[in-house]
N, C-alpha and C positions, 0 to 999 in steps of 0.2 A: 438321805435319800429323800428326793423332793418326789411330790406326788405323781409326776410324769413318770418317772423311773419305776415307782412302786407298780404303776398300772402296766408297765410293760416287761416286767421280770415276773416270774412265776416261781413256784415252790420247786417245779419240776427243774427249772434252771439251775436253782440252787443245789437241789439234790444231784444234778449232772456234774455241777463244778466239785461239790463233796466227794464224789464217786472218783475223781482224778488220784486223789492222794490215795485212798484205798486200792485203786487199780496198780498204782506204782508200787505200794506196799507189798501186794499179794504178788506182782511180777518180781520184786526183790526176792523174796521168800522161795520162788520157784526158781531163782536164778535165769531169769528170762529177760535180757536186754531189749530184745525186740517188743515184749509186751510192756516193759518198763517205759520206753520210748513212744508206745501208741497215743498216749494222750496229746503229745506234742505235735506242733505243725512242722512242716518241712522248714520253715524259716526261724522255729523257735530259738531264742538263747536260753542257755541252761548253764549253771555253775555247779559243777561237781562237788562232792564232798570233801575233796581235797584242794579245790580251788580253779580246777582246769575249766575254762570256758568252752563250751560245745556250741555248735551253731547246726541246728537242725535234727530231724528225728534220726537221720541215718548216723550222725555223729554220736547221739546220744545212745542210741542202740548198741553202736560197736564199742564204745567206751565202756559203758555199763556191763556189756557182756564180757569184756577182758578182766573187768573188776570181778565180776560174779564168778570167773573161772579161777581166779588167783587170789588177790589181797582180800576181798571181803567174802570168799568161800565159806559157806557154812554159817554165816551170820545170818540173823533174822530181825526183822524190823516190826514194831508195832507202833502205832500211833493214831492221831485223829487230828480233824480239822478244828482250829480255834474258832474261826470267823469266815465268814463270805461277806464282803461288802461291795454292792453294786454301785459301779460309778456312772453308769447310764445303762441302758437296755442290752448294750453289746459287751460291756468291759465290767471286769469285776477283779477285785482283790481277793485272794485266799490266803490265810496263814494257817500253817500246821506245824504240828510238833510230832518227831519221829525219836523213838528209843530205839537203842541197838543192843540185841542179844549176841554175845560172841559165842562161838562153837562150843558146846559143852556146858555153857553156862545156864542155869536155871532161871536166872534173872537178867534184866537189862542192866547196863552198865552207865550211870548218871553222867559219867564224864563224857560219853560218846553220844548224849542227847543233842538233838539238833532242831532249830526252827527254820521254817521255809516260809518264803512268801512269794505267791505266783501272782503274775498279772494274767488273767484268763479273758480271752476273747471269743464271742461266739463266732462260729465259721462253718461253712459247708464241709463236709467231709473231702479231704484231700489225700 
């Protein structure tokens, strides 16, 4: 990060970005496709856990709600952000790790761990 980027990003910016992953995990655990998709823009690109390319908040919400109601019903997630790197004052990379707890299991299943990489852009609410 150059000195200009450091001067135009704040700890609040980084906290807001880090909150995205936690919002998604919380929404997954509640089974809410709409809340899972809330951090995404109307034009976001998202690759789902099984490889489906989704375009926009609406598709992300619908796909995930269907998954929550069927194939991943009863699963729980836990995870954290590994890092946030600002590319400039409006754009950042966020890396996270998520672990899956299968229904009825007291611990996560390491074979289902996943790493995420997000490109995050500062924007007005839409």
